[in-house]
N, C-alpha and C positions, 0 to 999 in steps of 0.2 A: 608682772614684771617687778623686780626688786628695786629698792631705792638706792642701792649702792652703785657706784660708777658715775655719779654726778659730781658736782663740785663738792669740796670737802664739807661734811656736815659739822655743825657746831657741837652736837652731841654724837658720840660714836662709841659703840661697844662691839668687840669681837671675841667670840669664844668664852664668854663669862661663865664661870662655874662656881657654885657655892653649895656646900653640903652642910646639913645639920644632922649629925649622926648618920643614920641610914637614908635620910631623905635628901634627894638632890633638888634643892630649891631652884638652882640655875644649872642648866645642863647644855652648855655651849651656846648661850644666848647671844645673838647679834642685834644691833639696833643702830639706827641712823636718824637724826633729826636735823632737818635743814633750817638754815637761818631765816628768822621772820615767819615761821610756819608753826602750826599746831600739830604735834604728833601725839596720837593717842595710843596708850597701851590698854588693850582689853583682853579679857580671858576669864576663865572660871576662878573661883576662890582657890587659893593654893597653887595657882599656875606659875607664880614667880614674879608677878608684877611689882609687888611691894619690895621684894628683895632686890630687884633690878634698880628701883629708885633709890634704895638705901645705899647700894654700891655707887651709883652715879653721884649721889650727894655726899659721898665720903663717910657715911655713917657705918658702913660695913666694908671690910676688905674681902675681895674675891679670892677664892682658892686658886683660880687660874684665869687666863684671859686678860684682856686689856680694855680699859674704858678711858675716854678723854672728853674733856669739856673745853671747847675753844682751843684744842690742840694740847691741852695740859693733862698729863696722866693723873687720874684721881687718887692713885696710891702715892706716887712719888711727889706730887705737887698739891697735896690736899689743901693747904692754906690758900694758895693762889686760886684753886678751884672754888673754894667757899666764898672768895671775894667776888666771884663772877656769877653766882647763882642765888636764887631766892627759892624758898619752899613754903608753900601754903598747905598745911595738913588738914585732916578732916575736922579737927576741933579748932574753934576759934582761939587765937593767941592773944586777944586784946583783954585789957583789964576793964571789967564792967563798971567799976566805981568811977573811973576816970572818963573824961569826955573824949570824943574822937580826936580832937586836936591835941589834948594832953597825951593820949596814947602815942600818936605819931611823933610828938616831940620826944617822948621817952625813948622810943625806938631809935630816933635820930641820935640821941645822946649815947645810947648803948653802942651805936656804930661810930662813936668818937667824933660826931659832928659838934661844932661849937654850939652854944645855946642859940645865938642869932641864926646860924645856918640851919639848925634843927627846926626852929620856928618857921623859917622861910620855906623849907622843904615840906613841912606839915601843911602849910597854907597851899602850896602848889599841888600837893597830892589830894587834898580835900576838894580843890576845884576840879582836878582832873577826873575824880570819881563822883562828881555831883553831890558832894557832902558838905559844901561850904555852909549852907544854911543850918545844918544840924551839927556842925563841928564842935559847938560848945555844950551840946547835950550829953548827958551820961550815956554810956554804951548800953546800959540796962533798958533804955527807952528805944533803942534801935530795933528795926525789923530784922529778920534773918538775912534778907538780901543786903541790907545796909551793913550789917556786921561783916558779911563775906567781902563786900567791896572794901571795907576798912582793912580787912585782913590782906587783901590784894595790895592796897596802898602801903601797908606796913612792910610788905615784902619788897617794895620798890624803893625803899629809903636810899639804897645805894645803887639804884638803876642797874639791876643784874642783867647780864647777857642772856641768861637762861632762867626761866621760871618754871618750877615743878609744881603742878597742881594735883593734889591727891583728893579725889572725891569732892570737888569744890562746891557742889550744889546739893549734897546729901541733906535731906530734911527740909529743904526749902520748898515753899509753895511756888506755883507757876510764875507769879510776879517776881519773886526773889530770884528764881532761875534765870528769868529773862534779864534782870539787872546784871547778874554775874556774867552771863554770856555776852552782853553788850560791853561790859568792862574788859573782858578777855579779848574781844575783837579789837577794841581800841588799843590795847597793849600791843597786839600783833601788828596792827597798822603802823605803829610807831617803831617797829623793828624788833620787838622782844620775841625770842624763841620760847615756845611753850611746850612742855612735855606733860601731857594730861593722862592721869589714870582715873577711870570712871567705870561704874556699873551701869550707867544710863546710856542706852543705845541712841536715843534721840539727841543727847548731848554730843555724842560722837558725830552724828550726821550734821548737827548744827555748827560744830566748831572745827572738826579735824580736817586738815589737808592730807594727812597720811595716817594710816593705822598699822600698828604691829599687833597681830593676834598671837597671844602667848598661851602655850599649853605645855604642861610638864616641863617647865623650865627652859623652853626654847621657843623661838618665833616660828609658827607654823604657816603664817601667811602675812604678807605686807603689801601695801599699796594704798591708793586713795579709796574713799568709800565706794565710789562708782566702779573702780577697778575690781574690788573684792566682790561687789554685787554681780558684775559681769562675769566673774570667774566661775560662779555656780549657775550661770545661765542668763539669758536675756529677759525680755518682758514675759509677764505671766498674765493670764486672764483668770479672774476669780468670779465665780457665779454663786450667788446666794439665792436659794429657792425659797418659796413662801412656806412650803410644808415639808416636814422631815421625810414623808413618804415619797416625795418627788426626787429625792437625792439620787437613787439608782438610775432613774430615767434620764435625769440631767447628765449624769456621768456618761451614759451611753451616747447621748446626743452630742455632748461636747467632744468626746473622743472621736466620733465619726467626723465631726466638722473640722477638726484640726489634725487628725491623724497622729496625735501625740498621746502619750500615757498620762492619764489624769490622776490627780491626788484627791481623795475624798476625806472630808472631815464631817462625819454625820452630825456630831453634836452642834456644830455651827451651821449646819445645812449648806455646807460650802463644797464646791467642786473647783479645783484649780488645775491649770494646764500651762506648760511653757509654750511660747509662740515665737516665731521669727518675724513675721510681718504683722505688726500689731493691729493695724486698721483692717486689713483683709480678714484676719482671724476673728476680730471682734464682730465684723459683719456676718461671717459664717456662723459664729456661735449664736448670735441673736436669732438668725434665721432658723438654725437647727432647733433651738428651744421653742420657737413659735410653732414650727412644723410638728414637733413632738408634743405640743400642747402642754408644756411645762412652764407654769408661771414663775418668773424670776423676780425676786425682791430687789436684787442689785446685780449689775454686771460691771466689773471694773478691770481696767488695764493698769498694771503696776510693774515696777521693778522689784527684784528680790529685796527683802529686808535684811538689815544687819543681823537680826535674830536668826534668819535662815542661813546666812553666811556662817555665823558662829556654830550653829548646830551641825552643819555639814562639814566644816573644816576642822572642828574639834571632835566630831563624832560623839557629842554629848546629847543625852535625851532629856535632861531636866533643864529648867529655865530659871533656877533660883539664883544663879551666879551673875546673870545679866538681866537687866530689867528694862521694861519700857518705862519712861518717865510718867508717873501718875498724873492724871488730869487734875 
Protein backbone atom coordinates (compact mmCIF):
# COMPACT_ATOMS: atom_id res chain seq x y z
CA UNK A 1 0.00 0.00 0.00
CA UNK A 2 1.38 3.45 -0.90
CA UNK A 3 1.97 6.29 1.49
CA UNK A 4 -0.06 8.83 -0.40
CA UNK A 5 -3.65 9.57 0.50
CA UNK A 6 -2.88 10.29 4.16
CA UNK A 7 -2.43 13.66 5.81
CA UNK A 8 -0.28 16.00 3.75
CA UNK A 9 3.39 14.99 3.93
CA UNK A 10 6.07 17.44 5.05
CA UNK A 11 8.21 16.35 2.09
CA UNK A 12 6.46 15.54 -1.15
CA UNK A 13 7.57 14.95 -4.73
CA UNK A 14 5.53 14.04 -7.78
CA UNK A 15 6.78 13.13 -11.23
CA UNK A 16 10.35 14.36 -10.74
CA UNK A 17 12.49 14.09 -13.84
CA UNK A 18 16.14 14.93 -14.29
CA UNK A 19 18.43 14.02 -17.16
CA UNK A 20 22.17 14.28 -17.51
CA UNK A 21 22.81 13.87 -21.21
CA UNK A 22 21.38 10.51 -22.24
CA UNK A 23 21.00 9.34 -18.65
CA UNK A 24 17.68 9.71 -16.82
CA UNK A 25 18.72 10.17 -13.20
CA UNK A 26 15.09 10.71 -12.21
CA UNK A 27 12.28 9.28 -14.30
CA UNK A 28 8.95 10.28 -12.76
CA UNK A 29 9.97 9.79 -9.14
CA UNK A 30 7.39 10.33 -6.40
CA UNK A 31 8.09 10.53 -2.69
CA UNK A 32 6.25 11.35 0.52
CA UNK A 33 7.70 11.80 4.01
CA UNK A 34 5.32 12.18 6.94
CA UNK A 35 5.92 14.60 9.81
CA UNK A 36 7.96 13.30 12.73
CA UNK A 37 8.92 10.07 10.93
CA UNK A 38 12.05 8.59 9.37
CA UNK A 39 11.68 7.94 5.65
CA UNK A 40 14.48 5.95 4.03
CA UNK A 41 15.55 6.03 0.39
CA UNK A 42 17.29 2.81 -0.58
CA UNK A 43 18.35 1.40 -3.92
CA UNK A 44 21.36 0.42 -6.01
CA UNK A 45 24.13 2.84 -6.83
CA UNK A 46 23.00 5.12 -9.65
CA UNK A 47 19.31 4.56 -8.91
CA UNK A 48 18.62 8.28 -8.41
CA UNK A 49 18.68 8.62 -4.61
CA UNK A 50 21.36 11.32 -4.50
CA UNK A 51 19.76 13.28 -7.33
CA UNK A 52 16.41 13.17 -5.53
CA UNK A 53 17.99 14.55 -2.36
CA UNK A 54 19.79 17.27 -4.31
CA UNK A 55 16.48 18.35 -5.86
CA UNK A 56 14.70 18.33 -2.50
CA UNK A 57 17.46 20.39 -0.87
CA UNK A 58 17.37 22.97 -3.74
CA UNK A 59 20.86 22.08 -5.00
CA UNK A 60 19.57 20.88 -8.40
CA UNK A 61 16.58 22.02 -10.46
CA UNK A 62 14.39 19.23 -11.84
CA UNK A 63 13.59 19.12 -15.53
CA UNK A 64 9.95 18.31 -14.77
CA UNK A 65 7.68 17.48 -11.86
CA UNK A 66 7.22 19.21 -8.53
CA UNK A 67 8.68 18.90 -5.06
CA UNK A 68 7.66 20.69 -1.87
CA UNK A 69 9.01 21.02 1.65
CA UNK A 70 6.42 22.04 4.22
CA UNK A 71 4.18 23.07 1.32
CA UNK A 72 6.83 25.30 -0.31
CA UNK A 73 7.95 24.59 -3.86
CA UNK A 74 11.68 23.84 -3.89
CA UNK A 75 12.20 25.73 -7.16
CA UNK A 76 10.04 28.81 -6.65
CA UNK A 77 10.69 29.20 -2.91
CA UNK A 78 14.27 27.99 -2.56
CA UNK A 79 15.33 30.43 0.15
CA UNK A 80 12.31 29.63 2.33
CA UNK A 81 12.90 25.90 1.84
CA UNK A 82 16.56 26.17 2.84
CA UNK A 83 15.50 27.92 6.05
CA UNK A 84 13.41 24.86 6.95
CA UNK A 85 15.88 22.06 6.25
CA UNK A 86 19.16 20.68 7.54
CA UNK A 87 21.60 18.47 5.65
CA UNK A 88 24.21 16.11 7.04
CA UNK A 89 26.41 14.71 4.28
CA UNK A 90 28.73 11.73 4.23
CA UNK A 91 31.80 13.82 5.12
CA UNK A 92 31.96 15.59 8.46
CA UNK A 93 31.55 19.36 8.19
CA UNK A 94 33.24 20.34 11.44
CA UNK A 95 36.66 21.98 11.87
CA UNK A 96 39.00 19.52 13.60
CA UNK A 97 41.22 22.25 15.05
CA UNK A 98 38.34 23.84 16.95
CA UNK A 99 36.56 22.35 19.93
CA UNK A 100 33.03 21.01 19.73
CA UNK A 101 31.66 24.12 21.41
CA UNK A 102 33.66 26.46 19.17
CA UNK A 103 32.37 24.66 16.09
CA UNK A 104 28.75 25.07 17.15
CA UNK A 105 29.24 28.73 18.04
CA UNK A 106 30.81 29.26 14.62
CA UNK A 107 27.84 27.64 12.89
CA UNK A 108 25.49 29.74 14.98
CA UNK A 109 27.24 32.92 13.90
CA UNK A 110 27.10 31.77 10.26
CA UNK A 111 23.35 31.45 10.74
CA UNK A 112 23.28 35.09 11.91
CA UNK A 113 22.75 34.37 15.60
CA UNK A 114 24.18 36.92 18.00
CA UNK A 115 27.26 35.78 19.89
CA UNK A 116 25.33 35.23 23.18
CA UNK A 117 22.57 33.38 21.31
CA UNK A 118 25.13 31.22 19.46
CA UNK A 119 26.84 30.31 22.73
CA UNK A 120 23.53 29.46 24.37
CA UNK A 121 22.45 27.31 21.43
CA UNK A 122 25.84 25.55 21.40
CA UNK A 123 25.51 24.64 25.08
CA UNK A 124 21.95 23.42 24.52
CA UNK A 125 22.96 21.18 21.62
CA UNK A 126 26.04 19.81 23.37
CA UNK A 127 23.80 18.74 26.23
CA UNK A 128 21.19 17.29 23.90
CA UNK A 129 23.72 15.05 22.16
CA UNK A 130 25.64 14.02 25.26
CA UNK A 131 28.74 16.06 24.40
CA UNK A 132 28.85 18.59 27.25
CA UNK A 133 31.81 16.91 28.96
CA UNK A 134 33.82 16.90 25.73
CA UNK A 135 32.63 20.23 24.37
CA UNK A 136 35.95 21.98 25.03
CA UNK A 137 38.09 19.26 23.46
CA UNK A 138 39.46 19.59 19.92
CA UNK A 139 37.45 17.65 17.34
CA UNK A 140 40.64 15.77 16.40
CA UNK A 141 40.29 13.88 19.71
CA UNK A 142 36.68 12.83 19.07
CA UNK A 143 35.64 9.31 18.08
CA UNK A 144 33.78 8.78 14.81
CA UNK A 145 30.44 8.53 16.59
CA UNK A 146 31.08 11.74 18.53
CA UNK A 147 31.94 13.60 15.31
CA UNK A 148 28.73 12.46 13.64
CA UNK A 149 26.71 13.49 16.68
CA UNK A 150 28.36 16.90 16.50
CA UNK A 151 27.48 17.04 12.79
CA UNK A 152 23.87 16.38 13.72
CA UNK A 153 24.04 19.08 16.36
CA UNK A 154 25.45 21.58 13.84
CA UNK A 155 22.61 20.82 11.42
CA UNK A 156 20.10 21.75 14.13
CA UNK A 157 21.39 25.23 14.89
CA UNK A 158 18.22 26.69 13.36
CA UNK A 159 15.90 23.81 14.38
CA UNK A 160 14.98 22.61 10.86
CA UNK A 161 11.61 21.05 10.13
CA UNK A 162 13.26 18.42 7.94
CA UNK A 163 16.70 16.86 8.32
CA UNK A 164 18.34 15.08 5.38
CA UNK A 165 20.86 12.42 6.40
CA UNK A 166 23.12 11.08 3.67
CA UNK A 167 24.93 7.90 4.73
CA UNK A 168 25.19 9.10 8.36
CA UNK A 169 27.06 6.08 9.73
CA UNK A 170 29.44 5.23 6.89
CA UNK A 171 32.79 4.16 8.33
CA UNK A 172 31.64 4.03 11.94
CA UNK A 173 32.23 1.10 14.26
CA UNK A 174 29.23 -0.57 16.00
CA UNK A 175 29.47 1.74 19.02
CA UNK A 176 29.53 4.82 16.79
CA UNK A 177 26.54 3.60 14.77
CA UNK A 178 24.58 2.99 17.96
CA UNK A 179 25.36 6.53 19.15
CA UNK A 180 24.11 8.05 15.90
CA UNK A 181 20.98 5.87 15.82
CA UNK A 182 20.14 6.96 19.36
CA UNK A 183 20.62 10.61 18.41
CA UNK A 184 18.35 10.24 15.36
CA UNK A 185 15.63 8.58 17.43
CA UNK A 186 15.83 11.46 19.89
CA UNK A 187 15.40 14.00 17.09
CA UNK A 188 12.36 12.19 15.71
CA UNK A 189 10.84 11.90 19.18
CA UNK A 190 11.05 15.70 19.37
CA UNK A 191 9.17 16.06 16.08
CA UNK A 192 11.93 16.37 13.46
CA UNK A 193 11.15 14.76 10.10
CA UNK A 194 14.13 12.77 8.81
CA UNK A 195 14.81 11.68 5.24
CA UNK A 196 17.58 9.08 5.28
CA UNK A 197 19.65 7.69 2.43
CA UNK A 198 21.78 4.72 3.36
CA UNK A 199 23.43 1.59 2.02
CA UNK A 200 23.06 -0.23 5.32
CA UNK A 201 20.02 -2.48 5.57
CA UNK A 202 20.24 -2.86 9.34
CA UNK A 203 20.14 0.92 9.62
CA UNK A 204 16.88 0.98 7.68
CA UNK A 205 15.39 -1.72 9.91
CA UNK A 206 16.52 0.14 13.02
CA UNK A 207 15.35 3.64 12.09
CA UNK A 208 12.89 3.80 9.21
CA UNK A 209 9.14 4.15 9.60
CA UNK A 210 8.75 4.11 5.82
CA UNK A 211 10.91 3.04 2.88
CA UNK A 212 11.00 4.20 -0.71
CA UNK A 213 12.86 1.67 -2.85
CA UNK A 214 14.33 3.52 -5.85
CA UNK A 215 15.51 1.92 -9.08
CA UNK A 216 16.20 3.50 -12.47
CA UNK A 217 15.05 6.92 -11.29
CA UNK A 218 11.67 5.95 -9.92
CA UNK A 219 10.14 4.44 -6.80
CA UNK A 220 9.41 0.77 -7.42
CA UNK A 221 8.06 -0.03 -3.94
CA UNK A 222 7.12 1.84 -0.78
CA UNK A 223 5.83 1.07 2.67
CA UNK A 224 7.05 0.22 6.15
CA UNK A 225 9.85 -2.35 6.53
CA UNK A 226 7.28 -4.94 7.60
CA UNK A 227 4.99 -4.03 4.68
CA UNK A 228 7.76 -4.63 2.16
CA UNK A 229 8.86 -7.86 3.79
CA UNK A 230 5.27 -9.12 3.76
CA UNK A 231 4.98 -8.13 0.10
CA UNK A 232 7.41 -10.86 -0.97
CA UNK A 233 5.99 -13.48 1.36
CA UNK A 234 5.40 -14.29 5.00
CA UNK A 235 7.54 -16.33 7.35
CA UNK A 236 10.29 -18.65 6.17
CA UNK A 237 11.98 -21.63 7.75
CA UNK A 238 15.74 -21.96 7.26
CA UNK A 239 17.44 -25.28 7.88
CA UNK A 240 21.23 -25.54 8.08
CA UNK A 241 22.44 -29.13 7.97
CA UNK A 242 25.64 -30.38 9.52
CA UNK A 243 27.18 -31.88 6.36
CA UNK A 244 27.10 -30.58 2.75
CA UNK A 245 26.18 -34.07 1.51
CA UNK A 246 22.94 -33.89 3.53
CA UNK A 247 21.58 -30.87 1.65
CA UNK A 248 19.69 -32.84 -1.04
CA UNK A 249 18.02 -35.12 1.52
CA UNK A 250 17.10 -32.10 3.67
CA UNK A 251 15.53 -30.37 0.66
CA UNK A 252 13.37 -33.41 -0.06
CA UNK A 253 12.31 -33.76 3.59
CA UNK A 254 11.49 -30.07 4.00
CA UNK A 255 9.58 -29.96 0.71
CA UNK A 256 7.44 -32.97 1.67
CA UNK A 257 6.77 -31.58 5.15
CA UNK A 258 5.59 -28.17 3.94
CA UNK A 259 4.29 -28.82 0.44
CA UNK A 260 6.16 -25.71 -0.71
CA UNK A 261 8.99 -25.08 -3.13
CA UNK A 262 12.32 -25.03 -1.34
CA UNK A 263 15.35 -22.85 -2.03
CA UNK A 264 18.75 -24.47 -1.65
CA UNK A 265 22.08 -22.73 -0.96
CA UNK A 266 24.63 -25.56 -1.04
CA UNK A 267 27.62 -23.41 -0.07
CA UNK A 268 25.85 -22.46 3.17
CA UNK A 269 24.38 -25.96 3.69
CA UNK A 270 21.02 -24.16 3.82
CA UNK A 271 17.49 -25.11 2.78
CA UNK A 272 14.83 -22.40 2.96
CA UNK A 273 11.07 -22.60 2.46
CA UNK A 274 8.12 -20.15 2.78
CA UNK A 275 5.43 -21.13 5.30
CA UNK A 276 2.00 -19.86 6.30
CA UNK A 277 1.57 -21.38 9.78
CA UNK A 278 5.00 -20.95 11.31
CA UNK A 279 4.62 -23.19 14.38
CA UNK A 280 2.85 -26.05 12.61
CA UNK A 281 5.40 -25.92 9.79
CA UNK A 282 8.32 -25.81 12.22
CA UNK A 283 7.06 -28.94 13.99
CA UNK A 284 6.54 -30.70 10.66
CA UNK A 285 10.02 -29.79 9.39
CA UNK A 286 11.80 -30.94 12.56
CA UNK A 287 9.86 -34.21 12.49
CA UNK A 288 10.62 -34.75 8.79
CA UNK A 289 14.35 -34.16 9.28
CA UNK A 290 14.43 -36.59 12.18
CA UNK A 291 12.52 -39.25 10.23
CA UNK A 292 14.91 -38.80 7.28
CA UNK A 293 17.86 -39.09 9.65
CA UNK A 294 19.24 -35.70 8.51
CA UNK A 295 21.22 -33.97 11.32
CA UNK A 296 20.43 -30.25 11.45
CA UNK A 297 22.82 -27.69 12.84
CA UNK A 298 20.11 -25.03 13.05
CA UNK A 299 16.41 -24.62 12.27
CA UNK A 300 15.11 -21.04 12.30
CA UNK A 301 11.79 -19.31 11.63
CA UNK A 302 12.25 -15.80 10.26
CA UNK A 303 10.68 -13.02 8.23
CA UNK A 304 12.10 -12.12 4.80
CA UNK A 305 15.04 -9.72 5.02
CA UNK A 306 15.30 -6.32 3.38
CA UNK A 307 18.11 -7.79 1.30
CA UNK A 308 15.62 -10.30 -0.14
CA UNK A 309 13.08 -7.51 -0.67
CA UNK A 310 15.69 -5.52 -2.56
CA UNK A 311 16.78 -8.39 -4.75
CA UNK A 312 13.25 -9.41 -5.68
CA UNK A 313 11.75 -5.97 -6.23
CA UNK A 314 14.67 -4.55 -8.22
CA UNK A 315 15.55 -7.80 -9.99
CA UNK A 316 19.24 -7.34 -9.13
CA UNK A 317 21.58 -10.28 -8.63
CA UNK A 318 24.55 -8.54 -7.02
CA UNK A 319 24.71 -7.23 -3.47
CA UNK A 320 27.38 -4.57 -3.72
CA UNK A 321 24.94 -1.65 -3.69
CA UNK A 322 23.28 -2.51 -0.36
CA UNK A 323 25.20 -3.89 2.55
CA UNK A 324 24.59 -5.57 5.83
CA UNK A 325 26.18 -3.48 8.57
CA UNK A 326 29.49 -5.13 9.44
CA UNK A 327 29.87 -6.45 12.94
